[in-house]
N, C-alpha and C positions, 0 to 999 in steps of 0.2 A: 550499803539495803537488801534485802533477798531479793532474786528477781524470782527466784521458782521454789515454788515450798509444796509438798507432797503429801502433806500429814497433818487437820487442822483436825480440831477438835469443835463441831458449829453446834451454837445451839437454835431450836429450831421450835416456833410458836405459831400453831395457825389459829383463825380467828374465833373466837366466839361467835355462835349465834345469836340472834339480837332476842331480845325475850318477847313474848307477844302481846296484844295488847286486851284491856278489857275494855269496852266501851259499849252501848247501848245507844241505837238510832235517835236523833233528836230529831224532832219537825213540828210542827205545828200543827195542830190538832189531832196528831197522832201519838198518842201518850206512850203505847207499846209497837213499838219501831224495832222491838228489837235485840238482840248483838249482834254488834259491825266489827268488833275487832278484828284486825289482819292480824296474819305471820312476821311472825320475827324473820328475817332474812340470817338466810347460811351464811357460819363466817368462810371467809378467803382460808384457802389451801396451799401450803408449803412444795412446793415442787425440784427436783432437784434434774435439769436436763444437758442430756450432751451433747456440746454449740462444739463444732469444726475450730473455730476465732480460742477457743480458751487451751489452755497449755499446762496452765498451772492453778493452785490452791492460794495464791496469793492474796486475793481479795477475801477471801473469809479468813484466813489468819490474821490482819489489820481488820476486821468487822466480824467476827464472830457472832455473833447475836442477829436472827431473821426471825420479821412478825408480818403472818399478813392481818388484812383489816377484818376485824370483827363485819357482821354483820348488822345492816339497823332495825332497830325495836318497828313494829308493828305498828300502825297508825287507827283508826275507828275511820267510817265507809267505809270498813272491807279494802285499806290500801297496807300490805304487803310492806317490810323493812325490804331494804337492797340488801344484795347478795355484799356481800366480802370480796374484797382486789385478792386474787391467786396471786403470790409471788412465786416468780422462778427465777431458781437458781442456776447460770451457767458453770458446768463444771466439764471439763477433759473428758475425752475417751477414755477408757481404762480407769473410770472411779470404781472404786470398792467403799462400799457404803458400810460402816457398823454400828451396830449401837453401842456408846460408847458403857453401858454400866454392864453390859454381859459378853461384851465382844463376839459377839454374835452377828452371824456376817448377814446382814439383811436384804443385797443385791449389787450383783457385778454388772456396772451403767459400762456398753456395749456399743456401738452403733451410733448413729449419729442423729439425733432426732428421737434417740430412746430416754423416756421420763419415766418417771417415781416420787411417786406421791411419799412425804417424807412426815406430813404431818396434815391429818386431812381435820380439817374446821368443822366447828362446833355448828352441830342442828339447831336452825331456828325454834324459839318455843311456837305453840299454835296461838293463836286471837281464839280470842272467846263465841264467835261464830261459827268459828270449826269445831268447837266442843260443843255446841248447839247439840241435844236429843232430843225425842220426844217427850221424857224424864225433864229435861234439866234443859226445860228451854231459852232461859238469859240466863247462861251462866255469871255468877260474879268475880271471877277469877280466870287467866291467859297461866300457859306455861311460861317456865321460864327458859332459855337460849341455853343452850350446850354448852359447854366450854371448849376450845381445840385444844387437838392433841397439842404438848408441850414435850420433849424429850433434846436427850444431848446424841450427836451421831458424832461417827469419825471417821473421819473424809481422807482416805488414802489411793493414790495415786499409783496406780501402775503404770508405767511411761509405755505407749505407744508407739514406738520409733520401731524402724524400719532397720536398719542394721545397729550393732551393741559393741563397743571399744570393749573390748576386755585385757586385765592386764593390772602387774603390778605396779604399786605405786611408782610413781616419776617413771614410766615406762614414756611417755608422753603421747597420752591419751588426748589430754587438755590441747595441745598444741595441733594435734593432726586435725580435733575438729573445726582449730579457730585458722588453719590451715586449709583444709578443705570446705568450708564456709565462713560467713558473715558473721560468725559467734565469735563474743570476744568474750570466753572462762576465766578463772581467774586461774595463772598460774604462777608456777615455782618448784625451787628446788628443793622440797622437803617432804617425809609421805602423809598421803592426804591432805592435795591441794585442795583437790574436788570432793565436797562433803556433800556437795549433791551433785544432781543430772546435771551433764550440760546438751543441748542438744543446737543442732545446727540442720540446715536444710541447703543439700548437696544438688545440683544440677551438673546429671552427666546424661550428654547427649539434649536425648525428647523423654530421659528421667529425672525425675524429681524425689528424690528421699530423703527422709531422715536421719540422721546421726546421732547415737544417746553415749558420751565417753560418762559412763557411772559410775561409783567411786572405787578405787583399787583394792583389788583381791591379795589375800596375804592368808596363807594354810592354818584353815579351822573356819574357813567362813562361811560356809555351809550350815554350820554349830552355829555363828554365828559371832563369830570374835572381830575384833576387826570391827571394816564399813559390809562387815560381810553379809547381811540382812536386807539391806537399804542395797547393794550391787547385785544380789539376785534379783530382786523380786522385779528387779528394771527389767532385767535379762528378758525376765521368763516373756513381754509379751513382742521380743526383735524378733524380725523374722530370718535374719542373717547373725552372727556370731562372726566379730571379726579380731584376731586375737594379735595383739598390739607388743609385739617384744624388744627389750632395749640392751642393742647389743651392747652402749658404751658401760654399760654398766661394770662395775670396780669390785662388788660386792663376794665377797667371799662364799662359793658353793651355789652361786647364781649363774645359769649362762641360759641362752636362748631354747633349748631343747628343755631345760628343766624345771620352766617355766612354765613351758605347756603344757607339761605334763602334772604340776601343779593346778595349774588354775582347769583342767579338766578331773580333775582327780575332784574339786568340788563342787565344780556342771555336777558328775553326774551322782555325786553323794546329792544333790540338793533335787535331783532331778527332775523332768519333764523337757527335759535340753539336747533331747539323745538325737532329734530328729534336726535341727536346725543347722544347713549349710555353714563351714565355717571354711574361709581364708587366714593367712599367718600374714602379719608386716612386718619386716625385719627395719625396727625403727635406727636413726641416727647415723645411717653410713657415710652419713659429711666428715663423720669424727676416720681417721684413716686405719685404728687399731678396729672400730666398728663394723667397718667395709670388708676387714681380711673376715673378723669370725663369723658375721653375716655369709661369706664366700662357702666357708668352710662350713654353716651349721643347715645351710639352704637344703644339698641333696640330702641329709638326714631327713628332714619333717618334706619333701618331695616320696621321703622313701613312707611315709606315712599316707600319704594321699593328698596333702595337702597343700594348695596353689599359697606360694612364695612372690611378694613383692618386697623388695627390697626399695625400700624412700630412708628421704628425711624432710623430718618435717618443719625443721627450721630455712632447707635450702631449695622445699619444696619440690629435691628431688623427687620421678616415678612417683608422683599425685595424679597425675592423670591416668597412667594405666589401672592406678587402683580404685580411684573413681569411676571408669569407666566398667569395671571386673564388681564394683558392688552392689553397681544400678543392673547388669548383668540380670545377678543372683536377684536381687531384689523384684525386676520386672519378671523371672522364672515365678516367683514364689506369689507374684499377685495375681500372674497369669492360671495359676493351681487351685489358687481359691475362689467361693464362691461369692459374686456378691452380694456385702455385708449391709443389714438392711438391719432397723432401729428392732432391737430386742423387746418383744412382747413378752412382758411380764404377767402373769397371773396371781392373782392373791386370790388366797383362800382364806372363806373364814374361821373361825376355831368354832371346833364342837365344842358344843354346852350341852346338851343330852336331851334328848326327847322333849323334856320340864322346859329347858332355855333355861333354865336354875338349879341351884346346888342349894341343901341347907346340912349346915353342917353343925353337928354339937362341940363346944369349945370346952365347958364343963360346968359344972347342976347348973349352974347361975346367966349362962355367954353361949349364944349361940349367933351363928353366921349366914349371913345369906350371899351367896354370889350368883353372878348371870347378867347379862347387858341387857335384857329389859329390865328388872330392876334395877341396876344401878342405874340408868339413864331414867328412868320414869324419877327413881329421889333427885338428881340434879336438876327434874326440870318441874320439881316443885315447888313455890314459894310457903314458906314453912310460917310466913306473918300472917294468912290466908285460911281460915280455919273451912273454907270451905277446898278450897284446893288440895289441904291435909283429907277433907272426906273423901275427892275425888282419886289421891292417890292409894287410900285403904283397897278402895272396890276395885281399882284394877289390880293393885297386888293379888287379890281376893279371887278377883276372877283368875287368875293368873296360876291361881293353886297355892300362893306362898306361906297363908295363911293355914293351909290345909296342912303341907310338910312339914309346919314345924311343931302343930300340935302332936303330928305322929313321931316328931323328933323329943317330942315329952318336954315341948313347953309349958311355962308356966306363968301366972303372974307374976306382978315384978321382974320376971327376966330380962334381961339386956338381950337384943338382938341387932347387932351390926348388918347393917346392908351394907356389902364391900368389902375391900381387905379389913382385916382387925387394924392397920394402922393407917387411919388417914379416913377410914368408911362413916357411916351415920348411926345413931345409937337411937335405941327408940325402948321403953320399957314398953313390956306387954301385961295389957289388958283383955281380958277374954272374952271380955263384951262387946267389946269394939275394936279391937283386935291392936295393932302398933298402935302405941300415944310417943311423942316427941319427949325426950327428956327436956327439952331446953340447950343452951349452948354447952359444950362443952369442947373445952381449944378453943374452936371457930366451927362458926355453921354445924351446931350438930354433932362434928364429928369428932373423933377419937386424935387425942396429940399424939 
C-alpha cells in the first residue's frame, strides 16, 4: 500500500443553506400576531489548512469526496436555524490547489496555519419575519437556502524538504536515505525503483532536517521524459541539492563527472534552481573499483568549486561527515530566511459592472441575464408559491433587469434565461407582468 501520495483529485461540497420559515405568530386572543418565521442557517464551508503533522495526501487518495454539513431550517417564534459545521481538511505544507476543469492554480498553500476556503457554504434563506415591510406586513412565503459550492480540485504536493538527493536511477539515493534516517524506502537494482519521493529525518548534532529522495533523472527530464517532471517538482522547494553519483556503474558512456554535467543541464533547463547550494556524494566506495574511480574524479569535481564526500550507503562509511555538512548548509539557509508565517490570502470579488448584472441577446427569441444578484435570487425563490414569484419579479424590476431586457428588444413569448445557458432558469416574457415561469424543463425550470 502506498504511504506517500502527492497528487489527488478531491471532490468538495459545501453545505447548503437552510430554508427560511414562513410562520405566523399564534397566541390566544391575538389573532394578528404577525410573521415570526426565522432565517435558515448558513451551510458549512470546506477549508484546506496547512498542518505541520501532515506530510502526504494519502487520506484524500482513499476518501476523495468531502462534504460539509448543511444549515438547519428556520423555525417559528423567530428561531433561526443552526449554522452547518465546517469541514477543515489538513494538507501538507507546499500544497498547490488547482481547478480540476481548467487547470488554473487557485492557491499555493505555504506556511503552517495557512487556510483556504475551497468551497463556501450556501447562505440561509430569510424567514418571513425578515421579509416583512410596511407594504407586505405578513408575507406568506420565505426564501430558500442557497446551495453550497461544489467542485473538483487537484491537490498537488511540492515536497517541502531541506535536502534533495538527485542522481541517475540506481545511484543509491534510496539506500542513502535509509542509511541516514529511519526511513525504509523500497530498494532494488532496477531503474525507477523510486516512483514517489521518500522522506527521511536526519539528526546532525543540534540540527534536525529532512532529506527527500526523489525519482531519478534521465536526459530530457526537464521536458517530461521518464519521471522528470515528478523529480523536478519536488526539488524546486528544497534548499540544498546533493548529487549522488554511482561510482560502481558499468554503463557505457557513464562516469561521475558526466552524470553531474547531465543533471546540472536538466536543472538549468528547468530553471529556478540556480541559487541552491550543492554537495557531491561519490557513492559505493565499498567496491574497490568504485573507490579508485572516486579518487580519480574527486579533484575534477573540486576544481568546479564543489564539496565532495566519498561514502558507502551499504557500509555506512563517510555518512557522519556528510550528515554534518548537510546540516551546516541547512542551518545556513534557515538563518538567511525570514520567519515563515501563514500566507495571507486575499480573495478579490469578481467585477460584475456597475449594474451588477448583464443582459445579452442570444438570438431573436432568447435573452440571457447573468450576474450574482439575479442568479442568487433565482436560487432563493420557491416557484410553487405565487407570492414568492411576485417578490422575485419586484426585486428584478428594482435592480433594473426588466428595463435592460426591454432595451435589448425583449418581446412577448421570448425566452429569458437567468444564469448559464446550460443549467440556467428559463422564463417566458410577458410585457404586462414581466417574466413568468415556463414550468419544469428538465428539472427545476432549468435548461437541460
